N, C-alpha and C positions, 0 to 999 in steps of 0.2 A: 881606633880599633874597628869601629863600625864601617869606616871607609875601606879598610883593608879587607874585611870580610866580604863587602860588596864587590870589591875589585876581584877578589878570588873567585867569587861566584860568577862574575862577568866572564872571566877567562875560561872557566869551565863550561858554562852554559851557552855562551855566545861565541867567543873567539875560537875555541877549539872545535865546537860543532860546525861553525861556518867553514873553517878550514877543511874539515872532512867532507862536508856536502859540496863545497866549492870545487874540490879536486874531482869529485864525482861528476859535477856539472861540466867542468872544463874538458872532460874526456868524452862527452856525449858525441856520437858519430852522426852529424847532420850532413845531408846531401850538399855538395858543392862547397862545404866549408871545413873539409878535413884539416885537422891540425891547428885551426885558428885558435881554438880554446887553449891548446897547449902553449901557444905563443904569447898569450896575454900576460902571464907572470913575467915573461922575459921582456915584453914591451914596457911593463910597469917598472921593472928594474932599470932598463935602459933610459926611460924617461926621467926617473929620479936622479940617476947618476949624471945624465946629460945636462939637466937643468942646473944641478949643483956645480957642475964644471963650467957653466957659462954658455953651453950650446943653446941655440934657439930651436923651437919646435920643428922647423923645416929641416935643420941639420940632423936632429935626432931621428926623425922618420926616414929621411933619405938614407941615413946610415943603417937603420933597421931593415929597410926594404932590401938593401944591397947585401948586408952581412948575415941576416938571420932568416927573413921571410922569403928571400929569393923571388921577389915579385918585380918583374922588370918594367912592363908597360904601365903608363900612367893610368889607363883605364882599369887594369887589373889592381893597381894600387888603390884606386878609389873604391872598387868592389870590396877589397880586403878591409878598408877602413869602415865601410858600412857594416861588415860582419863583426868587426871589433865592437862597434857601437851597440849592435844588437846583443852581443854577449854581455857587455858591461851593464846595459839596462836590466838584464835578467839577473846578473850578479847582485845588483841593488835590491831587486825583489826578493832574492834568496836571503840576503843579509837582513832585510826588514823582517822577513818571516821568522828567522832564527831569533832575532832580538825581541820581537813581539812575543814569541812563544816563551822566552825566558823572563818576561816582565814580572809575573807573579813571584818568581824566586828572587829576582833582584829587589823587588819591592819589600820583601821581608827584611832586607838589610838597609832599608832607606831610613834616613834621619827625619824625614817628613812626618808630621803628626797626622794620623788618620782620624776619622770621626770616632772610631773605637777608642783611640788614645784620649780624645777630648771628652768623650762620655765617661771614661774611667776617671778622668780628672774631676769632672763635675760630681761624680758619685763620691769620690774621696773627700771633696770639699763640701759635700751636701748642699750644692748650689743649683739644684734643678729649678728652683723658683726664679732664680736670676735669669736663666736662659729660656724659660718656657715661652715668654712673650716673644722673644727674639726668634726662636725656632718656628713659632706659629706665623710670623709675619715675614721672615727673611726669604729671599729668593735669589737663585742664580739662574740667569738666562743665557744659554749658550746659543748663539746665532750663527747658523751655518751659511757660508757664502759660497758663491760659484766662481771665485776668482780663478784665473786660468793656470793653476799649478796642480790641479787634481784632474788627471785625465785617464786613470785606469778604467777600463771597461768592466762591466759586471763579470764577464768571463774571467778576467785576470783577478778580480777581487775574490771570486770563488776559488781560484787556484791558490791564492795567498792564504785564504781561510783554511783550505785543505792542508796546505804545507805546514801551517802553524800546528794543527792538531797532530799531524804525522811526526813532526819534529819533537813534539812533547813526548811522544811514545817511542821515539827512536826507531821507527819502522823503515829501515834502510831501503828495502826493496820497493816499497810503495813510494818512498821519497824519490827514488830513481825514476819511477814512472811519472810522478808528478812533475819532476824537473824536465823530463822529455816533453810532456804536455806544455809546460811553460815555454820551452824552446821553440815549439811549433805554433804557439798562439800569438797573434799580433798584439803588441802592447799598446798601440796607439790608434787613434781614430783615423779612418781612411779619409774623412772629410771633417771640416769644422763642425763641432757640435752646435745644435740649436740650444737656446735657453731651456727648452723642454727636455732635451737630452741631458743637459747638466742637472736639471732638477731630478730627473729619474735616477741618475747615478747616485745622488745624495740621498734620495728617498730609499734607495736600496739599503744604505747603511742605517737609516732610521728604522726600517722594518726588521733588518736582520741583526742589529746590534742594540740600538738605543731603546727600542720598545721594552725588551726584557731588562736591559741594564738599569733604566730609570725605575722600572717596577721593582726590581730587586733592591735598589738603593732605598727607595721609599719604604719598602717592607722592613729593611734593616733599621732605619731611623725609628719607624713606628714601634718596632719590637724592643728598641733600646730605651724608649721614653716611658717606662712603666709608671712613673710617678705622676704623669698627667696624660690626658688624651691628646695625642698628636694627630692633627687633621689638616696639615698645610700641603695640599696637593699641588701647590705652585712652587715648592721648594727647589725643584730643578725643572726648568722649562726650556723648550726648544723653540728657537726662532729660525726663520728661513728666508733667504734672500733670492735664490734662483727663481726667476719668473716674476719677481716683484721689484728687483733692483734695475731700474731703467736708466740710471745715471751713466751717460756715455755709451749706452747700448741700445742702438735703434731697433734691435731685433726683439727686445722685450716690449710686446704690445699688450693692449687690453685683452686680446684673445688668448695670448700666452699666459697672462696672469690667471685667467679663468681656467685654462687647461691644467695649470699646475695646482690650483686649488682643488680641482676634481681629483687629480692624482693623489694628493695628500689625503683627501677624504676617503677615497676608495682603498688606499693602502692601509689606513688605520682600521677600516672595516675588515680587511683580510686578516690583520693581526687578531682582532677580536674573534673572528670566525674560527680561526685555528685554536685559540684558547678555549673557546666554547666547546669545540669538538672534543678536546682533551678532557674538559670538565664533565661532559656528558657520559663518559665512561665510568665516572664516579657517582654522578647524580642520577641514579636509576630509580628514584622513588616516585610513586604514582602521582602524588598531589602536585609535583612540580613539573610534570611533563608538558602541560599546556603553556606555562610561561616560557619554558625552555624552547619549545617548538616555535612559539611566537617570536622569540628573540632570534632564533636561527633564521627564520624566514625574513625578518627585518634586515638582518646583516647580509643575507644572500642577495636581497633586492638591492641594497646599497652598494654591494660589490660589483654587480653586473648591469645595473640600470641607473646611470647617473641622473636620469630624469625623475626618478622616484626620490622624494625627499624623506630621509630617515633622520630624525632629529635626536638630540641627546636623550630626551625623555623616552623615546621609543626604545632606547637601549637600557637606560638605568631603571626604568619602570619595571620591566619584567625581572631584572636582577634583584631589585628590592623585594619583590613578591617571593622570589625563590629564597632569599635570605630569611624572610619572615617565616616561611614554611619550615626551613631547616631548623630554625630556633624553636619553633612551637611543636613541630610534629616528628622531627627526625634526630633528636638528641644532639643537634649542632654538628652532625657528622659532615666532614669536609667543609665546615664553615670557613676555616682559615684559607683554604684554596679559593673558595668563592670570594672572600673578602679581598684577597690579593687581586683578583680579576676586577672586582668593583673599583678598587683603588686605581687600577690602570685606566679604567673608563673615566674616572673623575679627573685623572691627570691629563689624558689626551683628548677626551670628549669626542667631537666629530671633526676636529681639525688636525690632530697629530702634532703639527708645528705651526706657530704663528708666522704667517708670511708678512713681511714688511714691504711697504711701497717706498721706493726711494727715487728721487729725481733731483737734478741740479737746479739751483735757484735761477740760473740764466734761462732755463727752459720755461719756468713759470713766468719770468719777466716777459719773455716772448709771447706766451699765451695771453697774459694779462694785457699786453699792449694791443693784441688783435681783438680781444674781447671789448676793451674800452673804446677802441676805434669803431668797432661794429655798432656799439650802442651809443655813439655820439658824444662820449665824454672827452675824447682827445682827437686831434687830427692826425698826428704822426707818432709822437713819443710821450712817454709818461712824465717827462720833465716839464710838460706844459701845466701839470697840476702841482699845487703846493702840497707839502707833506700832510697838512691837516685835511685838505680836500680829498686826497687819495685815501687816507685812513677812513674818512667818513663814507666814501663810496664802498669800500671793502666791508665795512661793518653795518652800514645802514641801507644802502640801495638794494632794491629787489630786481632781479632779472632771472630769466630761465635760459640756460645754455643748451644748445644741441650741437653735437659734433658736425652734423650736416650743414650747419650755417657757416662753416669755415673751410678754406681750401688747403692750407698747409697741413701736411700729414701729422706732424708732431703736435700741432694744436688740436686737431680732431681727436687724436688718440688720447691725449691727456684728459680731455673733457669726457670722452667715452669711458675711460678707465675710472675716473672719479664717480661717474654716473652709475657704474655697475657695482660699486663697493657695497651698497646696501643689500643687493641680492646675494652677493658673495657671503656677507655676514649671515643672511637668512639660511643659507645652505650649510656653511661650515661652522656656524656659531660666531658670536661677536669676537671671541678670542682667536678665531681663525685668521682674522685680518683687521687690525685695529690701530696701526701706527703708520704715519706718513712722515718720512724723513727727508729733510731738505739739505742736500750737499751744498758746501760753500756758503753757508749762512753767514752774513756779515752785518745785517741790520734788521730792523723790525719787520720790513716788508718780506723778508724771506719766509716768515711765518704767516703774515697776514694775507699774502697772495694765495696761499693754500687754503687758509680759513675762508676767504672770499669765494674761491672756486668750489669749495664744499657747499657753501650756502646756495650757490647758483646752479649746482648740479644735482639738485634733488633733496637737499637737507634744509631748505629754507625755513620751514616751520617745525623742524625736528631737532632734537638734540644730536649734535655731531658726535657719533660714537667712535671717534678716532682721536688718538693722541697725535698732536702735531709737534714734530720733533726737529728742532734746529740741530744741524751738524756744524759745529765750529771746528774748522780744520786748518785754516791759515792763521798766520800771526795776526793779521788784521782782524779776522773774525774773533779770535780769542781776546784781543785787546778791547774790542767793542762789546763783548758778550755781556758784561755786567750792565752796561747802559741799555742794550737791546732788551734784556729780560726785565729790567726796571720799567721801561716804557710799556712793555707788553702787559705786565701785571697791573699797571695803572689804567688800562683800558677796561671799562666796565663789561663790555661784551665778551672780551677774552677771559676776564676773571670769572664770569658766569660759566663760560665753557669749561674752565678748570674745575669749578665746583661740581659740575656734572661728571668730571673725570676723577672724582674722589680727591680733589685738591692735590693732585700729583702732576709734576711736570718732568717729562723725560728729556734729557739733554745729551746729545751725542758729541763726543770729542774724537777727532781724527788724528791718530798717531802717524799714519803713513804719510799723508800730505803735509802734516805738521812738520815732520822730520825733513821731508824734501824741501820745505820752505825755510825752516829755521835752523836746521842742523840738529844733531842728536840731543845734546844736553839742553839747549834752549827750548826745543820743542817739548821735551818731557817736563821740564821745570815750568814752562808756561801752562801746560795742561794741568799740572797739580795746582798752581796758583788760581787758574780759572775755575777749577772744581771748588776750591775753598771759597772764592768770592761768590760764586753762584749758589753754593750751599747757604751762605749768609743771606743773599738776596731772597732766596726761597723761604728761608726761615723767618725773615722779617715779614713776609707776606702770608705766613701760615700755610705754606705749600711744601709738600715733601719732594725734595729733589731726587730724581733717579738718574744716575749717570750710566751712559752706554758708551763703552770704549770700542772704537773701531781699530782693532789691533790686528796686525798681520803675524806671520810666523816668525820672522827674524827680529832681533832686537831693534834693527833700524826701522821696523814698522810696528814697534810697540810690543814685540814678542819677548821671548826669554822665559824665565821661570815665573809662572803665573802666581803661585802662592806668595813668593817673595815680593812680587810687585804689589799685590793687594794688601798684604800684611803690613807693607811699609807706608800705606796711605795715612795721612795725619788725621787726628781727631776732628779737624776743621772740615773734613770732607764728609758729606752726608753718606751714611752707610745703611741705606734702606734695602738696596739690592746690589748684586754684582751682575753687570751685563757686559758681554764682550762678543766680538765676532771671532769665529774660528775659520781661518781662511785656507783655501787651496788644499795642498796635500797635508796640512796640519790636521785636517779632519780624519784622515786615515792613519797618520803617523802618531798623533797624540791622543786621539779619541777613537781609534779604529777598531779596537777589540772591547769586549764587555769589561774586562779587567781594567784596561786603560781608561775607559770612559768613567767607570765608577771611581777609580783612584783620582783622576783629574777633577771630576766633579766634587769629590770630597775635599780636594785641595782648595777649590773655590769657596766651598762652604766654611771650611775651617778658617780660611783667611778672613772671611767676612764676620765670622762668629767669635774669633779669637779675642778681640778686644773686650767683648762682653764676658766671655768665660774667664779670661785671665785678668780681667779688670785692668787692662793695659792702656796706658796713655802714650800715644804716639804723637809727639810734638817736635817742632823744629824751632829752636830759639831764634830771636831776632838776629843775633850775631851770625848764627849758622846760615840763616836766610840770606843775609847780606853777602856772605862768602859764596853761596851757591849762585846768587845773582851775578856776582863778579865773574866767577868762572864761566857761567852761562854766556855772559856778554862777550868775554874774550874768545871763547870757542866759536861763538856765532860770527864774530868779526873774521876769524880765520876761514870758516866755512863759507861765509858770504863772499869773501874775496875769491875763493875758488869758484863759486857759483857764477861770478861775473867775469871770470877769466875768459879771454876770447877763445881759448881752446876747449873750454868745458863741454859745451854741446857738440862741437865737431869731433872731439875725442870719443864721446859716447856713440855718436852716429857712425864714425868711421873705423874705430879701433875696438869696439865692443860688439856684443850680439844684439844690441838694442833693436835694430830694424828687423831682426829675424823672429822676435817674439810675435809680431803680427802675422808672420808667415806660417807659424806652427799651428796645427789643428788642435790646440789645447784649450780654447775658450771661445765663446760666442762673441765676446765684447772686443771692439777695436782697441788697439794699443794706446791710442791717445784720444783726447777730447777734441772735437771739431775737425776741420779739414783744411787748416792753413797749410800753405806750401812750405813755409819755413817752420821747422820744429822749434817750439819754445818750451822751456822747463815747466811753465804753468799748465800747459796742455798735456804733459806727459803723465801717464799712469804711474802710480807709485810702484806697482808690481813690476813693470818692465824696467823702471828706473833702478829700483833696488836689485832686481834680478840680474840686470846687466853687470852691475858692479860685482855681484856674487859670481857670475860666470867667469869674470876676469880674475877672480880670487883676490879682489882688492877691497871689497866691502866698505867702501868709503863712507856711506851714510851712517854706519854703526859706530864710528869713533872720531871722524875727522874734526879736528879743532880741540879735542880734549887734551892731547899731548901739549899743544901750544899753551893752553890755559894753565895747566899744572906747572909747566916749565917757567912761565912768567911769575907764578907765585913762588916757586923755588928760588928763582934769581933774586927775588926781593927779600929772601930770608924768611919766608912765611910758610914753608912747606909743612911744618908741624901742624899748622892750622888745618890744612887739607887732610892730613893723616888722622887728626882728631875727628874731622867731619866724616871721614870714611868709617871710622870705628864706632861712632856714636849715633849717626843718622842713618837709619835703615833705608830710607828712600834714596839717598845719595849712594850708599853702598850697592843697592840693587842696580842702579844705573851703571855704575863702574864695572860691576861683575858682568852685566850684559854686554858692555863694550869689550870686555876681555874675551867673551865668547865670539864676538864679531872678529876680533883680532886673531883669535886662534884658527879661524877659517880662512885667513889670508895666506897667500903663497905667491909673493911677488916674483919669485924666480921664474914662474910660468911666463910672465910678460917682460922679463928683463931685456929682451931683444928690442923692446920699444924705446929704450933710452938712446939707441943709436939712430932713431928716426929724426930726420931733420925738422919735421913740423911738430912732433909731439914729445920729443925726448925730454925737453925741459919740464913740460907739464907732468910727465911720468915721474920725474925726479921729485917734484913737489909732493905727489901722492906717497912715494916711498919714504921721503923724509918725515912726513907727518905720521905714517905708520910706525916707523922705527921710534920716533919720539914718544908716541902714545903708548907703545908697548913698554918702553923703558920707564916712563913716568908712572904707568899703572902698576907695574911690578913693584916699583919703589913705594908707591902709595899703599899698596896692600900688604907689603912685606913678603910677597910670594917670590919664589925663585923661577917658576914657570907659570904660564897662563893657565887658568882653571886648575890650579894646584889642589884645591880642596874639593874639586868635582871630578875625581879620577875616572869614574865610569863614563861620564859624558865626554871627558877628554879622550879616553881610549876609543869610544864609539866614533867620535869625529875623525880620529886618526885612521881607523879602518875604512870608513866611508871615503875619506879623501884619497886613500891609497887605491881603492876600487876604481874611482873615476879619473885618476891621473892619466891613464892612456887616452881616455875620452877627451879630456881637456887639452892634451897635447895635440890630438887630432883636430880639435876645434880651432886652436890657434894656428896650426899648420894650414887648415882650409882658409882661414881668414887671410893668412899671408899669400896664399895662392890666388885668392880672389883679387887681391891688390895687384897681381901681375897681369890681370886681364887675359888669361889663357883660354884655350878652346873649351875647357871643361868648367868654365865659371859657374854655369847653372848647377852642375853636380856638386861643386864645392859649396855653393850656397845651401844646397839641400843637406850636405853633411853638417854644416853649422846649425841649421834648423833642427835636424835630428838629434844633434849632440846636446841640445838644451834639456831634453827629457830626463836623461839619466842623472845629470848633475842636479837638477831641481829635486828629484826624488832622493838622491843620496844625501843632500844637505838637509832635507826634511823641513827646514825653515829658511829656505834660500830666497824666497821672493814674496 
């Protein structure tokens, strides 16, 4: 019943409204593109019919140009396709705005439990005492990353915000004007953004959405916990990667990190300044004017003069004096308003968001090699030292490093950056930057190299006020993680370091590269097992394990339904915090409005708190574990065989949009690690890897191998075991439902022409056969008749989005076909492919 109500609301508030505004948009009279908008529905219809009847994109478009658009010359046809792409990009923006505006109405009919639902449950069961400690210590950290799928400029974000509010009020004339503005405003960057540009784009969202959203959410929790005093200002925290994440991005330098830290500090001061101005209209009482003016002067200084250090005490001190005066002298008038502001200051302090430093282990190896050569410990390579000797050097030897003592730029900058982290903490507070993450961690030296560099870059006689965080993201890294952490905890110097860090060890798991390496089911199962084992290792050593999940938008990169994922974690996994990355366009699509941010933050909190509140045991029996293990290995064998197929990398390079990701001005980071002439899977970024499969509408990393694994079980007469597993084990069900989402976004008809290709036809058939088998097996497993049967609104939303971008995808494939012909307009067709990435990425919302 609830699903029917929600679907009805979706049709009324989203589908019908979009159709009305879209017809308005498609009739807008722009210069040089008369009637293009009118032809888009026709092109969509012809594309759908053509693909279903077996025509290839080239045949569809040539027929369309001849019979409908009457565009004869190839140059005019190319211009026409660019116009279509521009229209489709804006249709996606319009649809996003309509759907986001309807979010509060749709949420009313949601089956997801909100904090309000949980608090009512606690009240009913009189169990506040059971969750009081958990609420006081639990935390959800949402870490915003700058991966290259979020590229809207602030101007476009402003238009989207305006459209949302106008759509809510059905102001048709003003919507008309806003759509005209959208049509005439460039959606994309004229040049590649710098890491600072990326940071500023996300700080825009911090300032205009998250500042008030987190303040309101905190106030709601505080107001709901009347039976005890709630003061956990870390319950929802923001993390930040732009400007700190230098893994594979040579443009993130020590100077960039410093600039981004300044931007974060200045922008939180602007938020405080605006709140203070509003408060001053209420706080007109004589005795508090001095502290008010003092605070305003402090904030003004901090906003416009980065050289002036304004610390947390310079802000909270005057506020505490104002509160004391309100309580003692002015009958607590406007005390609640003031306390809400004080709580915001306690939440964001002087940092706004915690910037993480991240670098790949291979870079630290290079730096350490140069350092130890310079200081006479080795002649050429680290292999000259025994493991014991190297550990001793890292933990015991004293030396002082200066960037100027080295020639190679990456070595200089790594040392310079670690050397400046103390001063950054002094300016933004320790919480502003206190984690150093090491990508591709596979052994003890991943962590110890960083520990040694901290010692030698100014922290020698001081407590290292940084968490050193290994990121296990390959199958090898996960397999050796238990041994790695055991070894670390047995080192006295490192154990002392952890004591100084409140006996907490943060460990990051990488879903994106894990899936790329091990396939969907094996990667996710390996991550869960790794979490369980590391929880046990930490527990044995009296250390609190904090898990940080590197998750992307789509299921193939750890995405999907967040609450479902975290609620399905077993009781063997430490549940002290939930930490996850929010990547690319997921920042604006899932956390882009105040309502969405609060809702999704609540989902994180309720997932983490539910076991405590509901006293729920989430376990997986030994028999079920053995079955998941069996399915995981069978699916991995199928995926691994595909990975090692001699056409796997050539297919991606020559038949997909892979190489065009690096040409699009959508991110500062290169599309692959290193600069080898021959492209290898290990060097490939998960974003462009998963994104390329998404652009092909094949989504291979989200399901490949699952169909084969389930079919093998069925053929041996054991399918009932898998059905029982699906119905009784939430973790397994969550993975299978996410795979069904990946399958629902596939459309092999788009590339069916490839089966005629002499070189890649057989490989394309392998992909199609596994898609069909996975779809068939998952429907039988779940008892559903159609994919995402029980998620009707998400299913309908996906269908509308896929329809919107179908003309764009047909144009993309047409351009790829033309490029293969080596004609005179090759450069323009390559530009068409590059431009066509944008609309599809945004329409899919979790495509890369």
